[in-house]
C-alpha positions in Angstrom: 9.7 41.1 -17.6 11.5 38.2 -19.2 10.4 37.0 -22.7 9.1 33.5 -23.6 12.1 31.8 -25.1 11.7 28.7 -27.5 12.9 26.2 -25.0 10.1 27.5 -22.6 7.8 27.8 -25.3 8.1 24.0 -26.5 8.7 23.0 -22.7 5.0 24.1 -22.2 3.9 22.7 -25.2 4.7 19.2 -24.7 3.6 19.7 -20.9 0.1 20.7 -21.8 0.2 17.8 -24.3 0.8 15.1 -22.5 -2.0 16.4 -19.6 -4.7 17.2 -21.9 -4.4 15.0 -25.5 -5.3 11.8 -23.7 -8.3 13.5 -22.4 -9.0 15.0 -25.8 -8.5 11.3 -27.7 -11.0 9.9 -24.8 -13.3 12.5 -25.7 -13.2 11.9 -29.5 -13.6 8.1 -29.1 -16.5 8.3 -26.7 -18.4 9.3 -30.1 -16.9 6.1 -31.8 -19.6 4.0 -33.3 -17.0 0.8 -32.8 -17.1 -1.3 -29.7 -13.4 -1.4 -30.1 -12.1 1.5 -28.3 -8.8 2.0 -30.1 -10.9 1.8 -33.8 -12.6 4.2 -35.4 -16.0 3.4 -37.3 -17.6 6.5 -37.5 -19.5 9.4 -35.3 -22.3 8.0 -33.1 -23.7 8.9 -29.6 -25.3 5.6 -29.2 -22.8 4.9 -26.2 -24.2 8.0 -24.4 -27.8 5.8 -24.5 -26.2 2.9 -23.2 -24.7 4.6 -20.3 -28.2 6.2 -19.4 -29.4 2.8 -19.7 -26.7 1.1 -17.4 -28.5 1.0 -14.0 -25.1 -0.2 -12.5 -23.5 2.7 -13.3 -26.4 5.1 -12.8 -26.4 3.8 -9.1 -22.8 3.9 -8.4 -22.8 8.0 -9.6 -25.6 8.9 -7.7 -23.9 7.2 -4.5 -20.8 9.2 -5.7 -22.4 12.1 -5.7 -24.2 11.9 -2.3 -20.8 11.4 -0.5 -19.3 13.9 -2.5 -21.7 16.4 -1.5 -22.0 15.5 2.3 -18.7 14.9 2.6 -17.4 18.1 1.2 -19.8 20.2 3.1 -18.9 18.8 6.1 -15.0 19.4 5.5 -15.6 22.7 4.7 -17.1 23.6 7.8 -14.6 21.6 9.8 -11.7 22.8 7.9 -12.8 26.4 8.0 -13.3 26.2 12.0 -10.0 24.6 12.1 -7.9 27.1 10.2 -9.8 29.8 12.1 -8.7 28.4 15.6 -5.1 27.9 13.7 -4.7 31.5 12.8 -6.5 33.5 15.2 -6.2 31.1 18.1 -2.6 32.2 19.1 -0.7 29.8 21.1 -2.9 27.4 23.3 -2.2 23.9 25.1 -2.0 21.4 22.3 -1.5 23.6 19.5 1.2 21.1 18.2 -0.9 18.1 18.6 -3.9 19.9 17.1 -2.2 21.4 14.0 -0.4 17.7 13.4 -3.7 15.9 13.7 -5.2 18.1 10.8 -2.0 18.2 8.4 -1.6 14.5 8.8 -4.0 13.2 6.2 -1.9 15.7 3.7 1.2 13.4 4.5 -0.3 10.1 5.3 -0.5 7.2 2.5 -4.1 6.7 1.4 -3.9 2.9 1.9 -2.5 3.9 5.5 -5.6 5.8 6.1 -8.3 3.7 4.4 -6.7 0.7 6.5 -6.9 2.6 9.8 -10.5 3.8 9.2 -11.5 0.0 8.3 -10.1 -1.0 11.4 -11.8 1.6 13.4 -15.0 1.0 11.5 -14.7 -2.8 12.4 -13.9 -1.9 16.1 -16.8 0.0 16.9 -19.0 -2.2 15.0 -19.9 0.3 12.1 -21.7 -0.9 9.2 -19.7 0.0 5.9 -22.1 1.8 3.5 -22.3 5.8 2.4 -22.1 6.9 6.2 -18.6 5.3 6.4 -17.1 6.6 3.1 -18.7 10.2 3.9 -16.7 10.2 7.2 -13.7 8.7 5.6 -13.5 11.4 2.7 -14.6 14.2 5.6 -11.6 12.8 7.3 -8.7 13.1 4.6 -10.4 16.1 2.6 -10.7 18.5 5.9 -7.0 19.2 5.8 -7.3 20.4 2.4 -9.8 22.9 2.9 -8.0 23.8 6.1 -4.9 24.8 4.2 -6.7 26.9 1.6 -8.5 28.8 4.1 -5.6 29.4 6.4 -3.6 31.3 3.3 -6.6 33.5 3.1 -6.7 34.2 6.4 -3.1 34.8 7.1 -3.7 37.8 4.8 -6.7 39.1 5.8 -6.9 42.7 7.3 -8.0 42.0 11.0 -8.7 45.6 11.5 -12.2 45.4 9.5 -13.1 42.4 11.9 -12.0 44.7 15.1 -14.0 47.7 13.8 -17.3 45.3 13.7 -16.4 44.5 16.8 -16.5 48.1 18.4 -19.6 49.0 16.7 -21.4 46.2 18.9 -21.4 43.2 17.0 -20.2 39.8 18.9 -17.4 37.8 17.7 -19.7 35.6 15.9 -21.6 37.7 14.4 -18.5 39.6 13.2 -17.1 36.6 11.6 -20.8 35.4 9.9 -21.1 39.5 8.4 -17.4 40.5 8.0 -15.0 37.6 7.9 -16.9 34.7 6.0 -17.7 37.1 3.0 -14.3 38.1 2.4 -12.7 34.7 2.7 -15.7 33.2 1.0 -14.0 32.4 -2.5 -11.5 30.6 -0.1 -14.0 28.8 1.6 -15.9 27.7 -1.8 -12.5 27.1 -3.7 -12.0 24.5 -0.4 -15.2 23.4 -0.8 -14.5 22.5 -4.6 -11.1 20.8 -4.1 -13.0 18.5 -1.4 -15.7 17.6 -3.6 -13.1 17.1 -6.6 -10.9 14.7 -4.0 -14.0 12.9 -3.1 -15.3 12.1 -6.9 -12.1 10.6 -7.4 -10.8 9.0 -4.3 -10.7 5.1 -5.0 -8.3 3.9 -2.5 -9.7 4.7 0.5 -13.2 4.4 -0.8 -12.5 0.7 -1.7 -11.7 0.2 1.8 -14.9 1.8 3.4 -17.3 1.0 1.1 -19.8 -1.3 1.8 -21.9 -4.1 -0.7 -24.5 -1.4 -1.3 -22.4 1.2 -1.6 -19.9 1.1 -4.9 -19.0 4.2 -5.6 -18.3 5.3 -9.2 -14.8 5.3 -9.3 -14.8 1.4 -7.7 -17.3 0.9 -10.6 -14.9 1.9 -13.1 -11.7 0.0 -11.7 -13.5 -2.9 -12.0 -15.0 -2.4 -15.3 -11.6 -1.3 -16.9 -9.9 -4.5 -15.5 -12.1 -6.7 -17.9 -11.3 -4.3 -20.6 -12.1 -0.5 -21.7 -15.4 -0.4 -23.0 -16.7 2.9 -25.0 -19.8 3.3 -22.0 -16.8 4.2 -19.9 -15.4 6.4 -22.4 -18.6 8.3 -22.6 -19.2 8.5 -18.9 -15.4 9.8 -18.5 -16.5 12.4 -21.3 -19.2 13.7 -19.0 -17.2 13.6 -15.7 -14.5 16.1 -17.5 -17.6 18.4 -19.0 -18.7 18.6 -15.6 -15.6 19.1 -13.8 -15.1 21.9 -16.7 -18.4 23.8 -16.1 -17.6 23.7 -12.1 -14.2 25.1 -12.5 -15.0 27.9 -15.0 -18.2 28.6 -13.0 -16.0 28.9 -9.8 -13.3 31.2 -11.5 -16.2 33.7 -12.9 -17.6 33.7 -9.1 -14.3 34.3 -7.8 -13.5 37.4 -10.3 -16.8 39.0 -9.7 -16.4 38.9 -5.9 -13.0 40.1 -5.8 -14.2 43.1 -8.2 -17.0 43.7 -5.9 -15.0 43.7 -2.8 -12.6 46.3 -4.8 -15.2 48.3 -5.3 -16.9 48.6 -2.1 -12.8 49.1 -0.6 -12.9 51.8 -2.9 -16.4 53.4 -1.9 -15.5 52.8 1.9 -12.2 55.1 1.1 -14.3 57.8 -1.1 -16.8 58.1 2.0 -14.0 58.7 4.2 
């Protein structure tokens, strides 16, 4: 095992500082008494109260949450199905085209994706709103879920699934009762990744959103163009805390699932 040299230590320190010091400064100044975000005038939580009373931010946050939950759920279902087909489907007609259509959003610039979806919605006469944003976010986040779930299915021991089929399970029952519980940590990770991408998206949402469906990133971007207010610092702090809690909770759940799976495999080996 290689020792941690001074060069690696300094590089890691500067790297983490570059990533997290701005967030720490933002959190500190969200409790600033002054309206000037760069001048410290004392500790205060009044901007959190102002944020709660700001209906424009609350409406945008509610729209963003609805879009993120709906699109990440749809993307997880479709991405898991696509990953299962790609890994277990073998060679079939149109496989190259199918895989290309799944992975295209990974390399496609967001502005191109947003513009093409906008032209599609205009061509079919679909009014822009929450539904169009959900469709757009599902389209570009499904590929990320597919990649995460595919990596787990590739390393999956198919003998367990084949044993369930030999015992009388149908292919759907074997997937629901055996495969899905084992790959569940990857599915949850894919859902969280899709949720984060939807929560953070600005470019695609700006193309597909309507007048009454402004998301939080769009609202923050339009507000920042007129100047950064302490309310935005408070809002960003809340979002950072929510994401941190979600990451920690998912990590704990994944570790418990892996430990439970290891105990079950050990008990099965002992029983055999």
